[in-house]
C-alpha positions as CSV (number, residue, x, y, z in Angstrom):
1,N,0.0,0.0,0.0
2,N,1.2,3.5,-0.8
3,Q,0.9,6.4,1.6
4,G,-2.2,7.8,-0.1
5,E,-4.1,4.6,0.4
6,R,-3.0,4.4,4.1
7,D,-4.2,8.0,4.7
8,F,-7.5,7.2,3.0
9,R,-8.0,4.1,5.1
10,M,-8.5,6.2,8.2
11,S,-11.6,7.9,6.7
12,K,-13.1,4.5,5.9
13,V,-12.5,3.4,9.5
14,Q,-14.2,6.5,10.8
15,Q,-17.1,6.0,8.5
16,K,-17.5,2.3,9.6
17,I,-17.3,3.2,13.2
18,S,-19.9,6.0,13.1
19,G,-22.0,4.5,10.3
20,C,-21.7,7.6,8.2
21,F,-20.7,11.2,8.2
22,R,-23.6,13.4,9.3
23,S,-23.0,16.3,7.0
24,W,-20.7,17.5,4.2
25,D,-19.2,20.1,6.5
26,G,-18.3,17.3,8.9
27,V,-16.6,15.4,6.1
28,K,-14.6,18.5,5.1
29,A,-13.6,19.2,8.7
30,Y,-12.5,15.6,9.3
31,C,-10.4,15.6,6.1
32,R,-8.7,18.9,7.0
33,I,-7.8,17.7,10.5
34,R,-6.5,14.3,9.2
35,S,-4.6,16.0,6.4
36,Y,-2.9,18.4,8.9
37,I,-2.0,15.6,11.3
38,S,-0.7,13.4,8.5
39,T,1.4,16.2,7.0
40,C,2.9,17.0,10.5
41,Q,3.7,13.3,11.1
42,K,5.5,13.1,7.7
43,H,7.6,16.1,8.8
44,G,8.5,14.6,12.2
45,V,6.0,16.6,14.3
46,G,4.1,14.5,16.8
47,V,0.3,14.5,16.9
48,G,0.2,16.1,20.4
49,E,2.6,18.8,19.5
50,A,0.8,19.5,16.2
51,L,-2.5,19.9,17.9
52,S,-1.0,22.0,20.7
53,L,0.5,24.4,18.2
54,L,-2.8,24.5,16.2
55,F,-4.8,25.5,19.3
56,A,-2.2,28.0,20.4
57,G,-2.5,29.7,17.0
58,K,1.0,28.8,15.8
59,W,2.3,26.8,12.9
60,P,4.9,24.0,13.0
61,D,8.3,25.1,11.8
62,F,8.1,23.5,8.4
63,I,4.9,25.4,7.6
64,Q,6.1,28.7,9.1
65,E,9.2,28.6,7.0
66,K,7.1,28.2,3.8
67,L,4.8,31.0,4.9
68,D,7.9,33.3,5.6
69,R,9.2,32.7,2.1
70,L,5.9,33.8,0.6
71,V,6.0,37.2,2.3
């Protein structure tokens, strides 16, 4: 399995556990959160640290460096 398939598998597990997603907004929110966590993990940032930074209104270093280059 490639990484894309492994990332997608988590949404299928979520769907099987809950039976379905209740709204399209819920699907979008779930995908955004999973995408953020997966990207952070691929760059060596743990899930706990990634979520702590997110709720503190900060970006992980690898994202902040890219944002700094855009400005």
